[in-house]
C-alpha positions as CSV (number, residue, x, y, z in Angstrom):
1,M,29.0,87.9,130.3
2,A,29.3,86.5,133.8
3,D,32.8,85.7,135.3
4,Q,32.7,82.2,135.7
5,L,31.2,79.1,134.1
6,V,29.8,76.2,136.3
7,L,29.4,72.9,135.0
8,I,27.3,70.4,136.8
9,G,27.7,66.5,136.4
10,T,24.5,64.4,137.1
11,Y,22.8,61.1,137.2
12,T,20.8,60.5,134.1
13,A,19.1,57.3,135.2
14,S,16.3,58.9,137.0
15,G,15.1,60.8,133.8
16,K,15.4,64.2,135.5
17,S,18.7,65.0,133.8
18,K,20.0,64.4,130.3
19,G,23.7,64.9,131.0
20,I,26.0,67.9,132.0
21,Y,24.5,71.5,132.6
22,S,26.1,74.9,132.6
23,F,25.4,78.1,134.6
24,A,27.1,81.4,134.8
25,L,28.4,82.7,138.1
26,D,28.9,86.5,139.0
27,D,32.3,86.9,140.9
28,A,31.1,89.9,142.8
29,T,27.5,89.1,143.8
30,G,27.6,85.2,143.6
31,K,24.5,85.3,141.4
32,M,24.2,82.0,139.4
33,T,22.2,82.0,136.1
34,P,21.1,79.0,134.3
35,I,22.3,78.5,130.8
36,G,21.1,75.1,129.9
37,L,22.2,71.6,128.7
38,A,25.8,71.6,127.9
39,A,26.0,68.2,126.7
40,E,23.7,65.1,126.4
41,V,25.7,62.1,127.9
42,R,24.9,59.1,130.2
43,N,25.6,59.6,133.9
44,P,28.3,62.1,133.7
45,S,28.7,62.0,137.4
46,F,32.1,63.6,137.8
47,L,34.0,66.2,135.7
48,A,37.4,67.2,135.3
49,I,38.7,70.7,133.6
50,H,41.8,70.4,131.5
51,P,44.5,73.2,132.6
52,S,44.1,74.9,129.3
53,R,40.3,75.4,130.0
54,R,39.8,74.0,126.5
55,F,38.6,70.6,127.3
56,V,36.4,68.8,129.8
57,Y,36.3,65.2,130.8
58,A,33.5,63.3,132.3
59,V,33.3,59.8,133.7
60,N,30.2,57.7,132.4
61,E,29.3,56.0,135.6
62,V,27.8,52.8,133.9
63,A,28.9,49.1,133.8
64,D,28.0,48.2,130.2
65,A,29.9,50.8,127.9
66,G,30.3,49.6,124.5
67,G,29.0,46.2,125.3
68,Q,31.9,45.5,127.8
69,R,31.8,45.1,131.5
70,S,33.2,48.6,131.8
71,G,32.4,52.4,132.4
72,A,33.6,55.0,130.0
73,V,35.3,58.4,130.0
74,T,34.1,61.0,127.4
75,A,36.2,64.0,126.2
76,F,34.7,67.3,125.2
77,S,35.8,70.6,123.8
78,L,34.5,73.6,125.9
79,Q,32.9,76.6,124.3
80,A,33.3,79.0,127.4
81,A,31.2,81.8,125.8
82,T,28.2,79.7,125.2
83,G,28.6,77.1,128.0
84,K,28.3,74.2,125.5
85,L,30.5,71.1,125.1
86,E,31.2,69.5,122.0
87,L,31.9,65.6,121.9
88,I,35.5,64.5,120.9
89,N,35.6,61.0,121.7
90,S,34.8,58.2,124.4
91,V,37.0,55.4,125.7
92,P,36.3,52.5,127.9
93,T,37.8,52.7,131.6
94,K,38.4,49.0,131.9
95,G,36.4,48.7,135.1
96,A,32.6,49.2,136.0
97,G,31.3,52.3,137.5
98,P,33.9,54.9,137.1
99,C,33.3,57.7,139.7
100,H,36.1,60.2,139.8
101,L,38.9,61.7,137.5
102,T,41.7,64.1,137.2
103,V,44.0,65.6,134.6
104,D,47.6,65.9,135.5
105,R,49.3,69.5,135.8
106,T,50.8,69.3,132.3
107,G,47.5,68.5,130.6
108,K,49.0,65.3,129.0
109,Y,47.3,62.7,131.0
110,L,44.0,61.7,132.8
111,V,43.6,59.3,135.6
112,V,40.1,57.6,136.3
113,V,39.1,55.5,139.2
114,N,36.6,52.8,138.8
115,Y,34.4,52.3,142.0
116,G,32.5,49.2,140.7
117,G,35.6,47.7,139.3
118,G,38.0,48.7,142.0
119,S,40.6,49.9,139.7
120,T,42.7,52.8,138.5
121,A,43.4,53.6,134.8
122,F,45.7,56.1,133.1
123,F,45.1,57.7,129.8
124,P,47.3,59.9,127.4
125,I,45.5,63.0,126.2
126,R,46.0,64.0,122.4
127,S,46.8,67.4,121.4
128,D,43.2,67.9,120.3
129,G,41.9,66.9,123.7
130,G,40.8,63.5,122.7
131,L,41.7,60.4,124.7
132,E,43.9,57.7,123.7
133,E,43.2,54.0,125.2
134,A,44.4,53.4,128.7
135,T,48.3,52.8,128.7
136,A,48.4,51.7,132.5
137,F,45.8,49.8,134.5
138,Y,45.9,48.7,138.1
139,Q,43.5,46.2,139.5
140,H,43.2,46.9,143.3
141,E,42.9,43.6,145.5
142,G,41.6,42.7,148.9
143,K,38.8,44.0,151.3
144,S,38.4,45.3,154.7
145,V,36.1,44.8,157.7
146,N,32.7,46.1,156.5
147,P,31.1,42.9,154.9
148,R,28.4,45.0,153.0
149,R,30.6,47.9,151.7
150,Q,34.0,46.6,151.8
151,E,33.7,43.2,150.4
152,R,36.2,44.2,147.7
153,P,38.0,47.2,146.4
154,H,36.1,50.2,145.7
155,A,38.3,53.1,144.4
156,H,36.4,56.4,145.0
157,S,38.7,59.3,144.0
158,V,42.1,60.4,142.6
159,N,44.1,63.6,143.3
160,I,47.5,64.7,141.9
161,S,50.2,66.4,143.9
162,A,51.3,70.0,143.4
163,N,54.6,68.8,142.0
164,N,52.8,66.5,139.5
165,R,54.9,63.5,140.7
166,F,52.2,61.6,142.9
167,A,48.6,60.5,142.5
168,I,46.5,59.7,145.7
169,V,43.6,57.2,145.2
170,A,41.2,56.7,148.1
171,D,39.8,53.0,148.1
172,L,36.8,52.9,150.2
173,G,36.6,49.0,150.1
174,L,40.3,48.5,151.2
175,D,40.5,51.4,153.8
176,Q,43.7,52.5,151.9
177,L,45.1,55.7,150.3
178,L,47.1,54.3,147.5
179,V,50.1,56.3,146.1
180,Y,51.1,56.1,142.4
181,R,54.2,57.6,140.8
182,L,53.5,60.0,137.6
183,D,56.4,60.8,135.3
184,A,54.9,63.3,132.7
185,S,58.2,63.4,130.8
186,K,58.2,59.4,130.1
187,G,54.4,59.1,130.4
188,T,54.6,56.5,133.0
189,F,52.2,55.7,135.9
190,T,53.3,53.0,138.5
191,P,52.6,52.1,142.1
192,H,54.8,54.0,144.5
193,N,57.0,52.4,147.4
194,P,55.5,52.5,150.2
195,P,52.3,51.8,147.9
196,Y,49.7,52.9,150.4
197,L,48.7,54.3,153.8
198,S,46.3,52.2,155.9
199,M,43.3,54.1,157.3
200,T,41.2,53.3,160.3
201,P,39.5,49.9,159.7
202,G,36.0,50.5,158.6
203,A,36.4,54.1,157.8
204,G,36.0,54.0,154.2
205,P,38.1,56.7,152.8
206,R,36.1,58.4,149.8
207,H,37.5,61.7,148.7
208,F,40.8,63.6,149.4
209,A,42.4,67.1,149.3
210,F,45.8,68.5,149.3
211,H,46.2,71.7,151.6
212,P,47.2,74.5,148.8
213,K,50.0,75.9,151.0
214,R,51.4,73.6,153.7
215,P,52.3,69.9,153.8
216,F,49.0,68.8,154.9
217,A,46.1,66.8,153.4
218,Y,42.7,65.6,154.2
219,A,40.8,62.4,153.6
220,I,36.9,62.2,154.2
221,N,35.8,58.8,155.3
222,E,32.4,57.8,154.0
223,L,31.4,55.0,156.4
224,A,32.7,56.6,159.7
225,S,31.7,60.1,159.0
226,T,35.1,61.4,159.8
227,I,37.9,63.5,158.3
228,T,41.5,62.5,158.7
229,A,44.2,65.0,158.7
230,L,47.4,63.9,157.1
231,R,50.9,65.3,156.9
232,W,52.2,65.0,153.3
233,D,56.0,64.7,152.4
234,E,55.8,65.8,148.7
235,G,59.3,65.0,148.0
236,K,59.0,61.5,149.2
237,G,55.5,60.9,148.3
238,V,54.6,59.6,151.8
239,L,51.3,60.3,153.9
240,Q,51.2,60.1,157.7
241,K,48.2,60.2,159.8
242,I,47.7,63.3,162.3
243,A,44.3,63.1,163.8
244,E,40.8,62.2,163.0
245,V,37.5,64.3,163.6
246,S,33.9,63.6,163.4
247,T,32.0,65.5,160.7
248,L,28.7,65.0,162.9
249,P,27.3,67.1,165.7
250,A,28.0,65.4,169.2
251,G,25.3,62.8,170.0
252,Y,24.0,62.6,166.5
253,K,22.6,59.1,165.9
254,G,21.0,59.2,162.5
255,D,21.8,57.3,159.4
256,T,24.3,59.3,157.4
257,T,27.5,59.1,155.3
258,T,30.0,61.8,154.2
259,A,30.7,62.7,150.5
260,E,33.2,65.6,149.7
261,V,35.9,67.3,151.3
262,V,37.4,70.7,150.2
263,V,40.3,72.8,151.5
264,H,39.6,76.6,151.1
265,P,42.1,78.4,148.7
266,S,43.3,80.4,151.6
267,G,44.2,77.1,153.4
268,R,42.6,78.1,156.6
269,F,39.3,76.1,156.5
270,V,38.2,72.7,155.6
271,Y,34.7,71.7,154.6
272,G,33.1,68.2,154.5
273,S,29.5,67.2,153.4
274,N,27.3,64.8,155.3
275,R,24.6,62.9,153.6
276,G,21.5,62.1,155.8
277,H,22.4,64.7,158.2
278,D,22.4,66.9,155.0
279,S,24.9,69.4,156.1
280,I,28.4,70.9,155.5
281,A,30.7,70.8,158.4
282,V,33.1,73.8,158.6
283,F,36.6,73.5,160.3
284,R,39.5,75.8,161.1
285,V,43.0,74.5,160.1
286,N,45.8,74.7,162.6
287,E,48.4,76.0,160.5
288,K,51.2,74.5,162.8
289,D,50.2,70.8,162.7
290,G,47.3,70.6,160.3
291,S,44.7,69.6,162.9
292,L,41.1,70.6,162.6
293,T,38.7,72.4,164.9
294,L,35.0,72.4,164.4
295,I,33.4,75.8,163.6
296,E,29.8,74.9,162.7
297,H,27.3,72.7,160.9
298,T,25.4,74.4,158.1
299,S,22.3,72.8,156.4
300,T,22.6,72.5,152.6
301,Q,19.0,73.2,152.2
302,G,18.3,69.9,150.5
303,R,18.8,66.1,150.7
304,T,22.0,64.2,150.0
305,P,24.7,66.7,149.4
306,R,26.8,64.4,147.0
307,N,29.3,67.2,146.1
308,F,30.0,70.7,146.6
309,A,32.7,73.1,145.5
310,I,34.2,76.6,146.3
311,D,34.3,79.1,143.4
312,L,37.6,80.5,141.9
313,T,37.3,83.7,144.1
314,G,36.9,81.7,147.3
315,R,33.9,83.7,148.1
316,W,31.0,81.4,147.2
317,L,30.2,77.5,147.8
318,I,27.7,75.7,145.7
319,A,26.3,72.6,147.3
320,A,24.7,70.0,144.9
321,N,21.8,68.2,146.5
322,Q,21.3,64.9,144.7
323,S,18.1,63.8,146.0
324,S,16.2,67.1,146.1
325,D,17.4,68.0,142.5
326,N,18.8,71.4,143.6
327,L,21.8,73.6,143.8
328,V,22.1,76.0,146.7
329,V,24.5,78.9,146.8
330,F,26.4,80.1,150.0
331,S,28.6,82.9,150.7
332,I,31.8,82.3,152.7
333,D,33.0,84.5,155.5
334,S,36.6,85.1,154.8
335,A,37.5,85.8,158.4
336,T,35.5,82.8,160.0
337,G,35.1,80.5,157.3
338,K,31.3,80.4,158.1
339,L,28.6,79.9,155.4
340,T,25.5,81.9,154.9
341,P,22.9,81.0,152.3
342,T,22.5,83.7,149.8
343,G,18.8,82.6,149.1
344,Q,19.5,81.2,145.7
345,V,18.2,77.6,145.1
346,L,18.4,76.4,141.5
347,E,16.9,73.4,140.0
348,A,19.2,70.6,138.7
349,G,18.2,66.9,138.2
350,S,20.3,64.6,140.3
351,P,23.4,66.9,140.6
352,V,26.4,65.2,141.8
353,C,29.5,67.3,140.7
354,V,30.2,71.0,140.7
355,R,33.2,72.4,138.7
356,F,34.1,76.1,137.8
357,V,36.0,77.6,134.7
358,R,37.0,81.0,134.2
359,R,35.2,82.6,131.0
């Protein structure tokens, strides 16, 4: 049996996918082998793994779940040996188009953001892995400078700090990184003070990643094709901007947006994906101040790299090319951070999320 299970979230509207798919990954060789359909479910665009590895959660990126103007989030039990997911239950997210989610570090709570609804919802997790109805819900308010993309709030991602006390929500429509306080002992989820960090007007923050070892974090900005390096005070729950770098080659003028940002487990490198330029930008992290220096751009060998992820060993990167319906495996040079295609290109219909689970 291979060492890791790879779960792929997809869009099902095109008819090329039926839901969540599973693959097996070998730690030593990076060989990825298809297993098959793990669960048939509508538009499971992003996935989150429970800390126990027993449960998986998927947003259902729709606007009409259960006859309501809402998306949904679905809970599954994971059968790691077979790569199958068994339905537990599904609950509404209280906003349209949920697009990202995360489980807190105790495994007791799930946080979901609604892109279409521009909101954040907080759900208790039952002992059997199922979800209760949302116990906290926050409707974001406002807009920013881009009249087409920032006419209202568009919450795009949520990440929880290492101390499990704060959640950062990137809102593309507001040009803000919102900060929430999480108290797992009381089961409360409330806006922090200060409640947000303002980003560059028109940047459109999309995804966010904490540095695994140092007080830094990184936000990738969809509309500006930039990454903002940030200082993170974990005790106070406060973010400060350090610097901003382009994810594109100098002089590039094509139509492109960014999607995902990932910090390597070593903390030495940061990776960001470009849709349109269809590449992954690789940066070296300055360990003293958190700033980034460009190393290279690597083609994802497909179109529209909506998401990518680094495996649990830090040796392999898998890019999900949404518009070309494929997954591409790269090896990571541990000394330089550079990416090399392994030659593996696997079929997957409209892939938009990659997650790893130790088997």
